C-alpha positions as a LaTeX table, in Angstrom:
\begin{tabular}{lrrr}
\hline
Residue & $x$ (\AA) & $y$ (\AA) & $z$ (\AA) \\
\hline
Met1 & 0.22 & 0.00 & $-0.05$ \\
Thr2 & 2.77 & 2.44 & 0.91 \\
Thr3 & 4.86 & 1.81 & $-2.44$ \\
Asn4 & 1.61 & 2.37 & $-4.51$ \\
Phe5 & 0.86 & 5.44 & $-2.60$ \\
His6 & 4.40 & 6.83 & $-3.33$ \\
Ala7 & 4.22 & 5.74 & $-6.82$ \\
Val8 & 0.95 & 7.68 & $-7.43$ \\
Arg9 & 2.36 & 10.88 & $-5.57$ \\
Leu10 & 5.59 & 10.68 & $-7.84$ \\
Met11 & 3.39 & 10.17 & $-10.83$ \\
Gly12 & 1.62 & 13.55 & $-9.73$ \\
Cys13 & 4.83 & 15.36 & $-9.38$ \\
Leu14 & 6.16 & 14.37 & $-12.60$ \\
Ala15 & 2.92 & 15.03 & $-14.69$ \\
Leu16 & 3.37 & 18.66 & $-15.16$ \\
Val17 & 6.95 & 17.94 & $-16.54$ \\
Cys18 & 5.50 & 15.18 & $-18.80$ \\
Ala19 & 2.43 & 17.41 & $-20.01$ \\
Ala20 & 5.00 & 20.00 & $-21.32$ \\
Leu21 & 6.87 & 17.46 & $-23.38$ \\
Ala22 & 3.46 & 15.94 & $-24.81$ \\
Gly23 & 3.42 & 17.99 & $-27.79$ \\
Arg24 & 7.06 & 16.61 & $-28.72$ \\
Gln25 & 5.93 & 12.96 & $-27.77$ \\
Thr26 & 2.54 & 12.73 & $-29.39$ \\
Ala27 & 2.57 & 14.58 & $-32.65$ \\
Thr28 & $-0.82$ & 15.52 & $-33.68$ \\
Ala29 & $-2.48$ & 16.50 & $-37.05$ \\
Gln30 & $-1.51$ & 20.19 & $-36.14$ \\
Asp31 & 1.88 & 19.20 & $-35.36$ \\
Ala32 & 1.80 & 21.79 & $-32.37$ \\
Ala33 & 1.03 & 21.33 & $-28.84$ \\
Pro34 & $-2.10$ & 22.78 & $-27.19$ \\
Pro35 & $-1.76$ & 26.27 & $-25.80$ \\
Val36 & $-3.02$ & 24.92 & $-22.58$ \\
Arg37 & $-1.19$ & 22.43 & $-20.69$ \\
Ile38 & $-2.97$ & 20.11 & $-18.61$ \\
Ala39 & $-1.27$ & 17.49 & $-16.25$ \\
Phe40 & $-3.61$ & 14.48 & $-15.55$ \\
Val41 & $-2.65$ & 13.45 & $-12.19$ \\
Pro42 & $-4.02$ & 9.87 & $-10.99$ \\
Gln43 & $-5.60$ & 9.84 & $-7.33$ \\
Ser44 & $-5.04$ & 6.03 & $-7.35$ \\
Ala45 & $-3.44$ & 3.29 & $-9.13$ \\
Glu46 & $-7.11$ & 2.10 & $-10.56$ \\
Val47 & $-7.32$ & 5.23 & $-12.66$ \\
Ala48 & $-4.12$ & 4.87 & $-14.78$ \\
Thr49 & $-6.04$ & 3.74 & $-17.78$ \\
Ala50 & $-8.59$ & 6.73 & $-17.63$ \\
Val51 & $-5.33$ & 9.11 & $-17.21$ \\
Ala52 & $-3.77$ & 7.56 & $-20.20$ \\
Glu53 & $-7.24$ & 8.09 & $-22.17$ \\
Tyr54 & $-7.47$ & 11.71 & $-21.07$ \\
Glu55 & $-3.85$ & 12.27 & $-22.30$ \\
Ser56 & $-4.55$ & 10.78 & $-25.66$ \\
Ile57 & $-7.67$ & 12.95 & $-25.90$ \\
Trp58 & $-6.01$ & 16.16 & $-25.10$ \\
Ala59 & $-2.91$ & 15.20 & $-27.23$ \\
Glu60 & $-5.55$ & 14.67 & $-30.28$ \\
His61 & $-7.81$ & 17.30 & $-29.78$ \\
Gly62 & $-6.18$ & 19.84 & $-27.43$ \\
Arg63 & $-5.29$ & 22.58 & $-29.92$ \\
Arg64 & $-8.42$ & 22.58 & $-31.83$ \\
Val65 & $-10.41$ & 22.43 & $-28.50$ \\
Ala66 & $-8.72$ & 25.50 & $-27.17$ \\
Glu67 & $-9.14$ & 27.48 & $-30.32$ \\
Ala68 & $-12.68$ & 26.74 & $-30.45$ \\
Ile69 & $-13.28$ & 27.76 & $-26.90$ \\
Glu70 & $-11.61$ & 30.76 & $-27.63$ \\
Arg71 & $-13.14$ & 31.59 & $-30.80$ \\
Lys72 & $-16.88$ & 30.69 & $-29.21$ \\
Ser73 & $-16.23$ & 32.50 & $-26.09$ \\
Gly74 & $-14.49$ & 35.46 & $-27.31$ \\
Leu75 & $-12.11$ & 35.21 & $-24.31$ \\
Arg76 & $-8.43$ & 33.87 & $-24.35$ \\
Phe77 & $-6.53$ & 31.54 & $-22.06$ \\
Val78 & $-3.54$ & 33.97 & $-22.31$ \\
Thr79 & $-5.33$ & 37.08 & $-21.36$ \\
Pro80 & $-4.07$ & 37.99 & $-17.63$ \\
Glu81 & $-7.65$ & 38.33 & $-16.06$ \\
Tyr82 & $-8.45$ & 34.62 & $-17.41$ \\
Ala83 & $-5.02$ & 33.30 & $-17.73$ \\
Asp84 & $-5.07$ & 29.49 & $-17.20$ \\
Thr85 & $-2.52$ & 27.78 & $-19.35$ \\
Ala86 & $-0.96$ & 25.25 & $-17.06$ \\
Ile87 & $-3.75$ & 23.14 & $-15.16$ \\
Ala88 & $-3.44$ & 20.22 & $-12.85$ \\
Ala89 & $-6.38$ & 17.85 & $-13.36$ \\
Asn90 & $-6.90$ & 14.91 & $-10.75$ \\
Val91 & $-8.37$ & 12.12 & $-12.20$ \\
Val92 & $-10.60$ & 10.03 & $-9.68$ \\
Glu93 & $-13.86$ & 8.29 & $-9.58$ \\
Ala94 & $-15.89$ & 11.14 & $-8.51$ \\
Pro95 & $-18.02$ & 13.92 & $-9.89$ \\
Ser96 & $-15.84$ & 16.33 & $-12.00$ \\
Asn97 & $-15.31$ & 19.63 & $-11.32$ \\
Ser98 & $-13.44$ & 22.81 & $-12.91$ \\
Gly99 & $-11.25$ & 23.65 & $-9.82$ \\
Tyr100 & $-10.80$ & 27.59 & $-9.63$ \\
Arg101 & $-7.42$ & 29.15 & $-10.52$ \\
Asp102 & $-4.76$ & 27.52 & $-8.37$ \\
Arg103 & $-7.06$ & 24.49 & $-7.36$ \\
Pro104 & $-6.84$ & 21.54 & $-9.55$ \\
Met105 & $-9.55$ & 20.64 & $-12.06$ \\
Arg106 & $-11.08$ & 17.13 & $-11.30$ \\
Leu107 & $-12.37$ & 14.66 & $-13.62$ \\
Arg108 & $-14.22$ & 11.47 & $-13.51$ \\
Ala109 & $-12.28$ & 8.45 & $-14.51$ \\
Ser110 & $-15.23$ & 6.13 & $-15.85$ \\
Tyr111 & $-16.60$ & 8.49 & $-18.31$ \\
Thr112 & $-16.76$ & 7.15 & $-22.04$ \\
Arg113 & $-14.14$ & 8.67 & $-24.28$ \\
Ala114 & $-16.74$ & 10.96 & $-25.80$ \\
Thr115 & $-18.25$ & 12.37 & $-22.63$ \\
Lys116 & $-14.45$ & 12.81 & $-21.26$ \\
Leu117 & $-13.84$ & 15.09 & $-24.34$ \\
Ala118 & $-17.21$ & 16.93 & $-23.55$ \\
Thr119 & $-16.21$ & 16.89 & $-19.82$ \\
Leu120 & $-12.89$ & 18.62 & $-20.55$ \\
Ile121 & $-14.27$ & 21.42 & $-22.88$ \\
His122 & $-17.22$ & 21.79 & $-20.20$ \\
Glu123 & $-14.54$ & 22.55 & $-17.39$ \\
Leu124 & $-12.26$ & 24.64 & $-19.11$ \\
Gly125 & $-15.04$ & 26.61 & $-20.15$ \\
His126 & $-15.86$ & 27.31 & $-16.57$ \\
Arg127 & $-12.31$ & 28.09 & $-15.90$ \\
Leu128 & $-11.91$ & 30.11 & $-18.78$ \\
Gln129 & $-14.90$ & 32.51 & $-17.94$ \\
Ser130 & $-14.30$ & 32.38 & $-14.18$ \\
Gly131 & $-12.99$ & 35.98 & $-14.26$ \\
Leu132 & $-16.50$ & 37.19 & $-15.11$ \\
Phe133 & $-18.50$ & 35.64 & $-12.34$ \\
Arg134 & $-18.29$ & 35.22 & $-8.46$ \\
Glu135 & $-16.64$ & 32.05 & $-7.38$ \\
Asp136 & $-20.02$ & 31.02 & $-5.51$ \\
Glu137 & $-22.25$ & 32.19 & $-8.59$ \\
Glu138 & $-24.17$ & 29.71 & $-10.56$ \\
Glu139 & $-22.84$ & 30.00 & $-14.24$ \\
His140 & $-23.92$ & 26.95 & $-16.03$ \\
Gln141 & $-26.76$ & 28.83 & $-17.62$ \\
Tyr142 & $-24.01$ & 31.20 & $-19.10$ \\
Leu143 & $-21.65$ & 28.75 & $-20.00$ \\
Phe144 & $-24.06$ & 26.77 & $-22.00$ \\
Leu145 & $-24.77$ & 29.67 & $-24.27$ \\
Trp146 & $-21.54$ & 28.85 & $-26.00$ \\
Val147 & $-20.00$ & 25.69 & $-24.93$ \\
Tyr148 & $-22.83$ & 23.73 & $-26.89$ \\
Asp149 & $-21.73$ & 25.31 & $-30.10$ \\
Val150 & $-18.09$ & 24.45 & $-29.28$ \\
Trp151 & $-19.22$ & 20.88 & $-29.33$ \\
Val152 & $-21.19$ & 21.38 & $-32.45$ \\
Glu153 & $-17.97$ & 22.75 & $-34.33$ \\
Leu154 & $-15.94$ & 19.97 & $-33.14$ \\
Gln155 & $-17.93$ & 16.73 & $-33.05$ \\
Gly156 & $-21.23$ & 17.68 & $-34.79$ \\
Lys157 & $-24.85$ & 18.31 & $-33.79$ \\
Ala158 & $-25.57$ & 14.72 & $-32.94$ \\
Trp159 & $-22.69$ & 14.23 & $-30.72$ \\
Ala160 & $-23.42$ & 17.47 & $-28.79$ \\
Asp161 & $-26.98$ & 16.43 & $-28.45$ \\
Glu162 & $-26.01$ & 13.07 & $-26.97$ \\
Gln163 & $-23.50$ & 15.10 & $-24.41$ \\
Val164 & $-26.34$ & 17.38 & $-23.43$ \\
Ala165 & $-28.47$ & 14.21 & $-22.67$ \\
Ile166 & $-26.06$ & 13.05 & $-20.50$ \\
Glu167 & $-25.50$ & 16.07 & $-18.67$ \\
Arg168 & $-29.18$ & 16.73 & $-18.29$ \\
Arg169 & $-29.30$ & 13.69 & $-16.00$ \\
Arg170 & $-27.06$ & 15.29 & $-13.53$ \\
Gly171 & $-29.54$ & 17.12 & $-11.91$ \\
Ala172 & $-32.20$ & 19.73 & $-12.13$ \\
Arg173 & $-29.59$ & 22.79 & $-12.36$ \\
Tyr174 & $-28.20$ & 20.97 & $-15.60$ \\
Val175 & $-31.88$ & 20.57 & $-16.94$ \\
Arg176 & $-32.81$ & 24.35 & $-16.15$ \\
Ala177 & $-29.39$ & 25.69 & $-17.80$ \\
Trp178 & $-29.72$ & 23.47 & $-21.10$ \\
Asp179 & $-33.47$ & 24.19 & $-21.50$ \\
Glu180 & $-32.50$ & 28.01 & $-21.01$ \\
Ala181 & $-29.57$ & 27.72 & $-23.37$ \\
Leu182 & $-31.44$ & 25.60 & $-26.21$ \\
Arg183 & $-34.36$ & 27.69 & $-26.40$ \\
Phe184 & $-32.38$ & 30.26 & $-28.40$ \\
Thr185 & $-30.84$ & 29.80 & $-31.83$ \\
Ala186 & $-27.11$ & 29.80 & $-32.15$ \\
Ala187 & $-26.91$ & 33.50 & $-33.17$ \\
Gln188 & $-29.23$ & 34.20 & $-30.45$ \\
Arg189 & $-26.90$ & 32.59 & $-27.99$ \\
Ala190 & $-23.95$ & 34.33 & $-29.32$ \\
Glu191 & $-25.52$ & 37.84 & $-29.27$ \\
Arg192 & $-26.70$ & 36.99 & $-25.32$ \\
Trp193 & $-23.03$ & 35.93 & $-24.47$ \\
Arg194 & $-21.48$ & 38.88 & $-26.19$ \\
Thr195 & $-23.86$ & 41.14 & $-24.12$ \\
Leu196 & $-23.18$ & 39.58 & $-20.91$ \\
Val197 & $-19.38$ & 39.78 & $-21.30$ \\
Ala198 & $-19.73$ & 43.39 & $-22.28$ \\
Glu199 & $-21.62$ & 44.24 & $-19.20$ \\
Arg200 & $-19.34$ & 42.09 & $-16.84$ \\
Thr201 & $-16.01$ & 43.54 & $-18.10$ \\
Ala202 & $-17.39$ & 47.24 & $-18.11$ \\
Arg203 & $-17.42$ & 46.89 & $-14.42$ \\
Pro204 & $-13.81$ & 48.28 & $-13.34$ \\
Val205 & $-13.83$ & 46.01 & $-10.26$ \\
Asp206 & $-16.37$ & 43.97 & $-8.16$ \\
Ile207 & $-15.67$ & 44.68 & $-4.65$ \\
Arg208 & $-17.15$ & 42.22 & $-2.09$ \\
Leu209 & $-17.04$ & 42.39 & 1.74 \\
Glu210 & $-16.22$ & 39.25 & 3.92 \\
Ala211 & $-18.61$ & 39.91 & 6.71 \\
Gly212 & $-20.02$ & 43.26 & 5.77 \\
Thr213 & $-18.55$ & 45.06 & 8.93 \\
Ala214 & $-18.51$ & 48.71 & 9.17 \\
Leu215 & $-14.58$ & 48.77 & 8.79 \\
Glu216 & $-15.14$ & 46.72 & 5.57 \\
Gln217 & $-17.67$ & 48.94 & 4.50 \\
Arg218 & $-15.05$ & 51.71 & 4.56 \\
Gly219 & $-12.64$ & 49.67 & 2.85 \\
Arg220 & $-14.96$ & 49.23 & $-0.10$ \\
Glu221 & $-15.50$ & 52.99 & $-0.01$ \\
Gln222 & $-11.80$ & 53.67 & 0.09 \\
Leu223 & $-11.08$ & 51.47 & $-2.95$ \\
Glu224 & $-13.89$ & 53.00 & $-4.87$ \\
Arg225 & $-12.12$ & 56.29 & $-4.05$ \\
Ile226 & $-8.89$ & 55.09 & $-5.07$ \\
Leu227 & $-10.18$ & 53.70 & $-8.48$ \\
Ser228 & $-11.86$ & 57.05 & $-9.28$ \\
Thr229 & $-8.90$ & 59.05 & $-8.26$ \\
Trp230 & $-6.20$ & 57.31 & $-10.13$ \\
Asp231 & $-6.42$ & 55.50 & $-13.58$ \\
Leu232 & $-5.45$ & 51.86 & $-12.68$ \\
Ser233 & $-6.85$ & 50.21 & $-15.77$ \\
Arg234 & $-3.05$ & 49.31 & $-16.73$ \\
Trp235 & $-3.20$ & 47.05 & $-13.67$ \\
Leu236 & $-6.43$ & 45.25 & $-13.43$ \\
Phe237 & $-5.34$ & 41.93 & $-14.01$ \\
Thr238 & $-8.33$ & 40.37 & $-11.91$ \\
Arg239 & $-11.52$ & 42.39 & $-11.24$ \\
Val240 & $-12.94$ & 40.59 & $-8.27$ \\
Val241 & $-11.55$ & 41.97 & $-4.78$ \\
Arg242 & $-12.61$ & 40.99 & $-1.25$ \\
Ile243 & $-12.17$ & 43.28 & 1.64 \\
Gln244 & $-11.74$ & 41.49 & 4.86 \\
Ser245 & $-10.50$ & 42.90 & 8.20 \\
Arg246 & $-7.72$ & 40.97 & 10.19 \\
Val247 & $-6.15$ & 39.33 & 7.32 \\
Ile248 & $-3.07$ & 39.49 & 5.41 \\
Pro249 & $-3.51$ & 40.81 & 1.98 \\
His250 & $-3.11$ & 38.13 & $-0.70$ \\
Ser251 & $-3.73$ & 37.98 & $-4.44$ \\
His252 & $-5.18$ & 34.19 & $-4.74$ \\
Pro253 & $-7.50$ & 32.59 & $-5.37$ \\
Val254 & $-9.26$ & 36.03 & $-4.74$ \\
Leu255 & $-7.56$ & 39.36 & $-4.42$ \\
Thr256 & $-8.07$ & 40.49 & $-0.86$ \\
Leu257 & $-7.26$ & 43.51 & 0.86 \\
Asn258 & $-7.40$ & 44.23 & 4.67 \\
Thr259 & $-8.59$ & 47.33 & 6.33 \\
Gln260 & $-5.18$ & 48.45 & 7.88 \\
Tyr261 & $-4.52$ & 51.43 & 5.57 \\
Leu262 & $-7.98$ & 52.89 & 5.80 \\
Ala263 & $-6.34$ & 56.47 & 6.53 \\
Asp264 & $-3.49$ & 56.04 & 3.88 \\
Asp265 & $-4.96$ & 55.66 & 0.31 \\
Thr266 & $-1.46$ & 55.51 & $-1.24$ \\
Ala267 & $-0.58$ & 52.69 & 0.92 \\
Gln268 & $-3.59$ & 50.68 & 0.09 \\
Ala269 & $-3.23$ & 51.68 & $-3.40$ \\
Thr270 & 0.10 & 50.19 & $-3.81$ \\
Thr271 & $-0.97$ & 47.12 & $-1.68$ \\
Phe272 & $-3.63$ & 46.72 & $-4.37$ \\
Leu273 & $-1.10$ & 47.02 & $-7.29$ \\
His274 & 1.23 & 44.71 & $-5.52$ \\
Glu275 & $-1.77$ & 41.91 & $-5.46$ \\
Gln276 & $-2.67$ & 42.51 & $-9.09$ \\
Leu277 & 0.79 & 42.17 & $-10.10$ \\
His278 & 1.02 & 38.90 & $-8.71$ \\
Trp279 & $-1.85$ & 37.93 & $-11.08$ \\
Phe280 & 0.29 & 39.58 & $-14.20$ \\
Val281 & 3.31 & 37.32 & $-12.95$ \\
Ser282 & 1.35 & 34.06 & $-12.66$ \\
Ala283 & $-0.13$ & 34.69 & $-16.20$ \\
His284 & 3.29 & 34.18 & $-17.52$ \\
Pro285 & 4.76 & 30.87 & $-16.16$ \\
Gly286 & 7.48 & 30.45 & $-18.64$ \\
Ala287 & 9.00 & 33.95 & $-18.53$ \\
Arg288 & 8.57 & 33.81 & $-14.76$ \\
Asp289 & 10.57 & 30.65 & $-14.12$ \\
Ser290 & 13.15 & 31.89 & $-16.53$ \\
Ala291 & 13.66 & 35.22 & $-14.44$ \\
Leu292 & 13.49 & 33.13 & $-11.28$ \\
Ala293 & 16.41 & 30.79 & $-12.55$ \\
Glu294 & 18.41 & 34.12 & $-12.88$ \\
Leu295 & 17.72 & 35.76 & $-9.78$ \\
Arg296 & 18.50 & 32.56 & $-7.79$ \\
Ser297 & 22.09 & 32.77 & $-9.11$ \\
Leu298 & 22.37 & 36.41 & $-8.65$ \\
Tyr299 & 21.01 & 35.89 & $-4.94$ \\
Pro300 & 22.31 & 32.68 & $-3.61$ \\
Gln301 & 22.09 & 34.23 & $-0.21$ \\
Ala302 & 18.67 & 35.43 & $-0.14$ \\
Pro303 & 16.75 & 35.21 & 2.88 \\
Ala304 & 14.15 & 32.34 & 3.28 \\
Gly305 & 11.83 & 33.66 & 5.64 \\
Pro306 & 10.24 & 36.66 & 7.24 \\
Pro307 & 10.51 & 39.41 & 8.11 \\
Thr308 & 13.55 & 40.20 & 5.88 \\
Gly309 & 12.26 & 37.76 & 2.94 \\
Ala310 & 8.80 & 36.25 & 2.26 \\
Arg311 & 7.27 & 32.76 & 3.54 \\
Asp312 & 10.07 & 30.96 & 1.89 \\
Leu313 & 12.93 & 30.83 & $-0.23$ \\
Glu314 & 10.98 & 30.54 & $-3.61$ \\
Ser315 & 8.49 & 33.27 & $-2.53$ \\
Thr316 & 11.48 & 35.68 & $-1.69$ \\
Tyr317 & 12.66 & 35.13 & $-5.47$ \\
Leu318 & 9.13 & 35.81 & $-6.69$ \\
His319 & 8.76 & 38.75 & $-4.56$ \\
Leu320 & 11.88 & 40.53 & $-6.13$ \\
Ile321 & 9.79 & 40.26 & $-9.20$ \\
Val322 & 6.62 & 41.38 & $-7.93$ \\
Cys323 & 8.02 & 44.06 & $-5.58$ \\
Leu324 & 10.14 & 45.85 & $-8.51$ \\
Leu325 & 7.10 & 45.87 & $-10.54$ \\
Glu326 & 4.96 & 47.39 & $-7.57$ \\
Phe327 & 7.81 & 50.05 & $-7.34$ \\
Asp328 & 7.64 & 50.65 & $-10.84$ \\
Ser329 & 4.01 & 51.06 & $-10.98$ \\
Ala330 & 3.83 & 53.43 & $-7.76$ \\
Arg331 & 6.62 & 55.50 & $-9.42$ \\
Glu332 & 4.24 & 56.07 & $-12.37$ \\
Leu333 & 1.28 & 56.90 & $-10.44$ \\
Phe334 & 2.52 & 58.74 & $-7.32$ \\
Gly335 & 6.04 & 59.90 & $-8.21$ \\
Glu336 & 9.41 & 58.48 & $-7.22$ \\
Pro337 & 9.47 & 60.13 & $-3.68$ \\
Ser338 & 6.02 & 58.89 & $-2.63$ \\
Ala339 & 7.04 & 55.46 & $-4.07$ \\
Arg340 & 10.20 & 55.19 & $-2.13$ \\
Arg341 & 8.57 & 56.57 & 1.10 \\
Thr342 & 5.75 & 54.04 & 0.86 \\
Leu343 & 7.74 & 51.09 & $-0.08$ \\
Gly344 & 10.67 & 51.98 & 2.51 \\
Gly345 & 7.87 & 52.06 & 5.05 \\
Trp346 & 6.79 & 48.62 & 4.76 \\
Arg347 & 7.79 & 46.31 & 7.86 \\
His348 & 7.73 & 43.16 & 5.88 \\
Tyr349 & 9.96 & 42.01 & 3.08 \\
Ser350 & 12.61 & 44.16 & 4.23 \\
Trp351 & 15.60 & 42.87 & 2.45 \\
Ile352 & 13.47 & 42.50 & $-0.96$ \\
Tyr353 & 12.44 & 46.21 & $-0.85$ \\
Gln354 & 16.12 & 47.30 & 0.19 \\
Glu355 & 17.23 & 45.39 & $-3.11$ \\
Val356 & 14.45 & 47.00 & $-5.10$ \\
Leu357 & 14.93 & 50.40 & $-3.93$ \\
Glu358 & 18.83 & 50.31 & $-3.79$ \\
Arg359 & 19.50 & 48.42 & $-6.91$ \\
Pro360 & 16.31 & 48.32 & $-9.15$ \\
Gly361 & 18.27 & 48.16 & $-12.32$ \\
Val362 & 19.59 & 44.79 & $-11.79$ \\
Ile363 & 16.22 & 43.22 & $-11.34$ \\
Arg364 & 14.50 & 45.41 & $-14.01$ \\
Ala365 & 17.08 & 44.11 & $-16.53$ \\
Ile366 & 16.22 & 40.59 & $-16.03$ \\
Leu367 & 12.44 & 41.26 & $-16.28$ \\
Arg368 & 13.05 & 43.14 & $-19.39$ \\
Lys369 & 14.90 & 40.16 & $-20.90$ \\
Tyr370 & 11.70 & 37.92 & $-20.34$ \\
Gly371 & 9.13 & 40.57 & $-21.15$ \\
Leu372 & 7.99 & 40.97 & $-17.74$ \\
Asp373 & 9.06 & 44.78 & $-17.08$ \\
Ser374 & 5.81 & 46.38 & $-18.54$ \\
Pro375 & 2.86 & 44.77 & $-17.63$ \\
Asp376 & $-0.42$ & 46.11 & $-19.20$ \\
Ala377 & $-4.04$ & 44.67 & $-18.63$ \\
Arg378 & $-5.42$ & 46.86 & $-21.16$ \\
Gly379 & $-4.65$ & 44.47 & $-24.18$ \\
\hline
\end{tabular}
């Protein structure tokens, strides 16, 4: 039992590497790897055959699937707000689920090959459009406005109708959502979807309160004031923000600010930029990893924990990137003296901010080398 467990865990660790090589090892008709890499991770030895079938499906159909999804949804996997190009998918005998951002997808092992393909498209659709919806929002009625037409384009109407019938057996919410979507023509579905996307993306930021306290309400008012005072559109890589008292600000899975800086709009705005820039960096994993490799060589003695460093050594190197971008964006918005005062006053990451403020050129050159020096969410 122990041997099998460790073998499964090892397979999971190696899966992302294998996925990156899959385009070379399994040549497809398109002779190119899909733009989205999926690492199918077995959750037990019994699902090894299902994992192999999912890998085969993605090698055969992945590029066409990703392109059709982007065409029908009008969204792109590489757009920072929706970026999701390296996905872990746990294969297990349990209901499928899209996961969310850094949370793995879950795929049922026992589906037929056809339903495995349909489910991959369905769950990828959820992940791609997640930037438009609250995490707790029921979105199948919107997903089905366009995912049915992806199925039809890729496999034909009869195949798509068969998959709809299978999904309708999963419960009342699927029945309601499919009934709603299919009462429209393809053109009407596309128009309704375009309207929805336009409405949702017109909102600068969707600000949510964790508990609705007076402090959190003041935090929302402050962020609304910040957004109206400064043009932050260049740095809006995610549009969902939570205000929560007594929590450390963080970027994922939902950008979360606390109420510590209610009396200092510049400090709160700079914190907001910092967390937004995490989203930018995470949307470019290849460039990020190349920059991190150079930073490790440049700073072999970097601190591996707080307060001088971040929570661990890897996070320290990552924050050299994010904090340099934070400095540059704050300089652009508030001027260099204000940016230096704000970043120099932080009590956390003291070594990181010292390097950023005293030797920014070295880090900036590395980011420029890999195209990470000029984040812009406007397209």
